[in-house]
Backbone as a chain_set.jsonl record, in Angstrom:
{"seq": "QKGGGGGAGGVIQDYRGSWIAGFSAKVNVINALHSELLALFLRLRMAARVCISTIQIDIDSSDIIDIIYKGHDSFTTTIFECRELLQKLGNP", "coords": {"N": [[81.164, 85.846, 140.941], [79.406, 85.06, 143.808], [76.08, 84.134, 144.312], [73.103, 84.589, 146.333], [70.295, 83.946, 148.486], [67.709, 86.317, 148.85], [65.542, 89.06, 149.657], [62.903, 91.068, 148.316], [60.809, 93.895, 148.258], [57.935, 96.032, 148.034], [55.713, 98.888, 147.819], [52.914, 100.496, 146.284], [51.476, 103.581, 146.512], [48.781, 105.945, 146.612], [48.491, 109.541, 146.116], [47.622, 110.336, 148.604], [48.662, 108.536, 150.294], [47.37, 106.143, 150.481], [47.086, 102.634, 150.111], [47.725, 101.023, 147.033], [48.859, 98.877, 145.587], [50.996, 96.08, 146.312], [53.977, 94.143, 146.936], [55.971, 91.247, 147.63], [58.924, 89.391, 147.306], [60.991, 86.522, 146.842], [64.332, 86.614, 145.966], [67.194, 85.837, 143.958], [70.249, 86.972, 144.629], [73.267, 88.905, 144.101], [74.466, 90.732, 145.822], [73.776, 93.292, 148.317], [73.28, 95.671, 146.905], [72.436, 94.701, 144.449], [70.057, 93.489, 145.281], [68.555, 95.772, 146.012], [68.341, 96.974, 143.487], [66.856, 95.047, 142.088], [64.498, 95.209, 143.58], [63.657, 97.789, 142.911], [63.221, 97.405, 140.139], [61.088, 95.525, 140.251], [59.11, 97.091, 141.486], [58.753, 99.102, 139.545], [57.838, 97.54, 137.419], [55.449, 96.598, 138.505], [54.05, 99.04, 138.757], [53.767, 99.686, 136.064], [52.14, 97.58, 135.245], [49.738, 98.039, 136.637], [48.964, 100.279, 135.436], [49.769, 102.902, 136.236], [50.046, 106.292, 135.76], [51.38, 108.608, 136.573], [54.075, 108.813, 138.643], [55.982, 108.887, 141.685], [59.092, 108.036, 142.821], [60.442, 106.747, 145.695], [63.479, 106.108, 147.021], [66.077, 104.735, 148.964], [68.728, 104.579, 148.282], [71.389, 106.056, 146.933], [73.247, 104.93, 145.315], [71.827, 103.208, 143.637], [70.454, 104.992, 142.008], [72.631, 106.139, 140.709], [73.667, 103.878, 139.259], [71.561, 103.356, 137.538], [71.659, 105.516, 135.799], [74.393, 105.598, 135.029], [75.205, 102.977, 134.598], [76.367, 99.559, 135.178], [78.628, 96.95, 135.353], [77.883, 94.375, 136.26], [75.101, 94.237, 136.309], [73.688, 94.647, 133.908], [71.432, 93.772, 132.369], [69.188, 94.021, 134.106], [69.353, 96.75, 134.665], [68.898, 97.817, 132.1], [66.243, 96.928, 131.733], [64.983, 98.354, 133.8], [65.419, 100.975, 132.893], [63.894, 100.928, 130.524], [61.293, 100.578, 131.614], [61.105, 102.895, 133.181], [61.079, 104.815, 131.156], [58.704, 104.089, 129.867], [56.945, 104.756, 131.893], [57.007, 107.48, 131.885], [59.377, 108.679, 132.672], [59.853, 109.158, 135.607]], "CA": [[80.488, 86.328, 142.126], [78.489, 84.068, 144.341], [74.764, 84.67, 144.639], [72.454, 84.067, 147.515], [68.892, 84.281, 148.637], [67.4, 87.627, 149.405], [64.148, 89.444, 149.539], [62.598, 92.39, 147.766], [59.418, 94.237, 148.484], [57.595, 97.423, 147.801], [54.299, 99.258, 147.771], [52.493, 101.653, 145.502], [50.451, 104.328, 147.227], [48.317, 107.136, 145.908], [49.032, 110.785, 146.651], [47.218, 110.462, 150.0], [49.32, 107.482, 151.057], [46.538, 104.937, 150.514], [47.671, 101.494, 149.423], [47.179, 100.611, 145.739], [49.354, 97.529, 145.317], [52.233, 95.77, 147.006], [54.564, 92.853, 146.588], [57.196, 90.762, 148.253], [59.425, 88.31, 146.473], [62.309, 85.961, 147.098], [65.174, 86.849, 144.795], [68.566, 85.362, 144.018], [71.011, 88.209, 144.461], [74.719, 88.883, 144.253], [74.796, 91.526, 147.001], [72.688, 94.181, 148.744], [72.999, 96.6, 145.811], [71.633, 93.942, 143.481], [68.732, 93.333, 145.869], [67.877, 97.072, 145.873], [68.042, 97.166, 142.067], [65.733, 94.168, 141.761], [63.294, 95.766, 144.216], [63.23, 98.898, 142.052], [62.665, 96.816, 138.919], [59.784, 94.928, 140.546], [58.167, 98.199, 141.706], [58.46, 99.722, 138.252], [57.017, 96.596, 136.651], [54.117, 96.612, 139.096], [53.421, 100.308, 138.383], [53.38, 99.582, 134.651], [51.024, 96.614, 135.139], [48.483, 98.615, 137.138], [48.732, 101.468, 134.595], [49.982, 104.163, 136.938], [50.582, 107.21, 134.753], [52.275, 109.569, 137.209], [54.595, 108.227, 139.869], [57.162, 109.4, 142.365], [59.799, 106.892, 143.372], [61.271, 107.017, 146.867], [64.477, 105.05, 147.172], [67.062, 105.208, 149.936], [70.071, 104.235, 147.831], [71.889, 106.893, 145.839], [73.98, 104.041, 144.406], [70.883, 102.705, 142.631], [70.232, 106.083, 141.053], [73.853, 106.227, 139.909], [73.83, 102.802, 138.274], [70.52, 103.486, 136.51], [72.124, 106.499, 134.823], [75.761, 105.367, 134.565], [75.427, 101.575, 134.283], [77.145, 98.714, 136.084], [79.003, 95.756, 134.596], [77.246, 93.14, 136.726], [73.634, 94.278, 136.311], [73.274, 95.33, 132.678], [70.084, 93.403, 131.939], [68.209, 94.63, 135.011], [69.42, 98.197, 134.437], [68.206, 98.066, 130.837], [64.813, 96.743, 131.972], [64.529, 99.501, 134.598], [65.391, 102.141, 132.008], [62.716, 100.797, 129.648], [60.092, 100.817, 132.406], [61.087, 104.318, 133.524], [60.638, 105.539, 129.957], [57.281, 103.768, 129.695], [56.192, 105.439, 132.951], [57.142, 108.929, 131.748], [60.626, 109.123, 133.298], [59.639, 109.812, 136.92]], "C": [[79.454, 85.301, 142.551], [77.176, 84.721, 144.733], [74.209, 84.046, 145.898], [71.008, 84.479, 147.541], [68.718, 85.64, 149.274], [65.927, 87.901, 149.248], [64.024, 90.838, 148.974], [61.124, 92.648, 148.02], [59.178, 95.698, 148.216], [56.097, 97.631, 147.794], [54.114, 100.403, 146.79], [51.342, 102.276, 146.257], [49.998, 105.489, 146.365], [48.859, 108.375, 146.61], [48.635, 111.039, 148.102], [47.895, 109.431, 150.897], [48.508, 106.212, 151.181], [47.154, 103.855, 149.627], [46.956, 101.227, 148.104], [47.579, 99.174, 145.451], [50.65, 97.328, 146.09], [52.747, 94.409, 146.58], [55.682, 92.513, 147.55], [57.63, 89.559, 147.43], [60.758, 87.805, 147.0], [63.105, 86.16, 145.814], [66.552, 86.252, 145.034], [69.45, 86.551, 143.68], [72.508, 87.985, 144.663], [75.123, 89.589, 145.543], [73.617, 92.454, 147.316], [72.307, 95.171, 147.65], [72.128, 95.934, 144.751], [70.207, 93.752, 143.987], [67.92, 94.623, 145.745], [67.47, 97.321, 144.425], [66.863, 96.295, 141.643], [64.437, 94.669, 142.372], [62.762, 96.933, 143.397], [62.583, 98.369, 140.778], [61.268, 96.253, 139.166], [58.722, 95.998, 140.81], [57.776, 98.872, 140.398], [57.553, 98.827, 137.409], [55.588, 96.57, 137.186], [53.375, 97.893, 138.719], [52.958, 100.263, 136.932], [52.179, 98.651, 134.487], [49.705, 97.181, 135.615], [48.188, 99.964, 136.478], [48.766, 102.769, 135.389], [50.622, 105.123, 135.938], [51.556, 108.228, 135.335], [52.757, 108.965, 138.515], [55.766, 109.034, 140.401], [57.809, 108.197, 143.016], [60.641, 107.359, 144.544], [62.203, 105.83, 147.046], [65.586, 105.581, 148.073], [68.499, 104.884, 149.545], [70.489, 105.121, 146.668], [72.7, 106.059, 144.852], [73.075, 103.497, 143.309], [70.627, 103.776, 141.574], [71.451, 106.217, 140.142], [73.944, 105.122, 138.862], [72.724, 102.803, 137.22], [71.004, 104.432, 135.416], [73.485, 106.162, 134.219], [76.047, 103.929, 134.148], [76.277, 100.872, 135.326], [77.4, 97.413, 135.344], [78.221, 94.508, 134.991], [75.738, 93.101, 136.52], [73.044, 94.848, 135.029], [71.851, 95.006, 132.256], [69.024, 94.079, 132.804], [68.194, 96.146, 134.843], [68.678, 98.565, 133.163], [66.694, 97.953, 131.025], [64.242, 97.891, 132.796], [64.426, 100.75, 133.729], [64.183, 102.105, 131.07], [61.43, 101.111, 130.407], [59.988, 102.287, 132.808], [60.614, 105.151, 132.346], [59.149, 105.331, 129.722], [56.407, 104.531, 130.689], [56.386, 106.954, 132.925], [58.356, 109.505, 132.429], [60.434, 109.86, 134.621], [60.959, 110.164, 137.587]], "O": [[78.724, 84.753, 141.726], [77.166, 85.747, 145.412], [74.772, 83.101, 146.451], [70.556, 85.269, 146.712], [69.499, 86.048, 150.134], [65.167, 87.062, 148.762], [64.912, 91.676, 149.127], [60.302, 91.732, 147.997], [60.11, 96.501, 148.176], [55.317, 96.679, 147.767], [55.036, 101.169, 146.512], [50.365, 101.611, 146.6], [50.733, 105.961, 145.498], [49.601, 108.266, 147.586], [49.248, 111.874, 148.767], [47.722, 109.451, 152.116], [48.899, 105.294, 151.903], [47.67, 104.132, 148.544], [45.726, 101.206, 148.055], [46.733, 98.347, 145.11], [51.315, 98.291, 146.472], [52.037, 93.628, 145.946], [56.259, 93.387, 148.198], [56.799, 88.806, 146.922], [61.555, 88.573, 147.539], [62.61, 85.905, 144.716], [67.018, 86.173, 146.17], [69.399, 87.074, 142.567], [72.943, 87.024, 145.297], [76.001, 89.122, 146.269], [72.583, 92.398, 146.65], [71.127, 95.48, 147.486], [71.196, 96.543, 144.226], [69.255, 93.843, 143.212], [66.735, 94.581, 145.412], [66.376, 97.821, 144.163], [65.975, 96.752, 140.923], [63.382, 94.567, 141.746], [61.553, 97.057, 143.207], [61.515, 98.836, 140.383], [60.36, 96.484, 138.367], [57.569, 95.84, 140.409], [56.604, 99.174, 140.173], [56.618, 99.305, 136.766], [54.631, 96.525, 136.414], [52.189, 97.84, 138.393], [51.875, 100.751, 136.609], [51.296, 98.917, 133.671], [48.655, 96.849, 135.064], [47.289, 100.694, 136.899], [47.898, 103.627, 135.232], [51.641, 104.792, 135.333], [52.473, 108.664, 134.639], [51.956, 108.641, 139.392], [56.44, 109.758, 139.668], [57.136, 107.42, 143.694], [61.461, 108.266, 144.403], [61.761, 104.692, 147.204], [65.986, 106.739, 147.959], [69.392, 104.911, 150.392], [70.001, 104.959, 145.549], [72.831, 106.431, 143.686], [73.511, 103.342, 142.168], [70.591, 103.481, 140.379], [71.305, 106.39, 138.932], [74.26, 105.392, 137.703], [72.93, 102.299, 136.116], [70.782, 104.175, 134.233], [73.715, 106.409, 133.035], [77.014, 103.673, 133.43], [76.83, 101.497, 136.23], [76.478, 96.837, 134.767], [77.927, 93.669, 134.138], [75.15, 92.02, 136.553], [71.987, 95.478, 135.072], [71.128, 95.903, 131.821], [68.066, 94.648, 132.28], [67.128, 96.76, 134.877], [67.91, 99.526, 133.149], [65.945, 98.794, 130.528], [63.135, 98.354, 132.524], [63.452, 101.497, 133.824], [63.529, 103.124, 130.849], [60.57, 101.832, 129.898], [58.899, 102.862, 132.778], [59.835, 106.089, 132.517], [58.421, 106.275, 129.416], [55.278, 104.907, 130.377], [55.968, 107.641, 133.857], [58.381, 110.696, 132.74], [60.799, 111.028, 134.752], [60.966, 110.714, 138.688]]}, "num_chains": 1, "name": "protein.A"}
């Protein structure tokens, strides 16, 4: 599979919608699904770094939710890292 340049970004807000932290990053991706997965990973990592204890994740891709739970041959490392971070964050 051929990769390409892409972008990922996200924000962390408190329960009132006030900004806590945000990021944008250039990423090397295989496809749009991979880009969404990397964006989720980066958001989870940021939440862990700023010690957020209770989070709600809003994501517009049901495919990402499926591969987090069921796996995917092409993204095993990133899926594993997301699962570890989700566990660390209390399985939101």
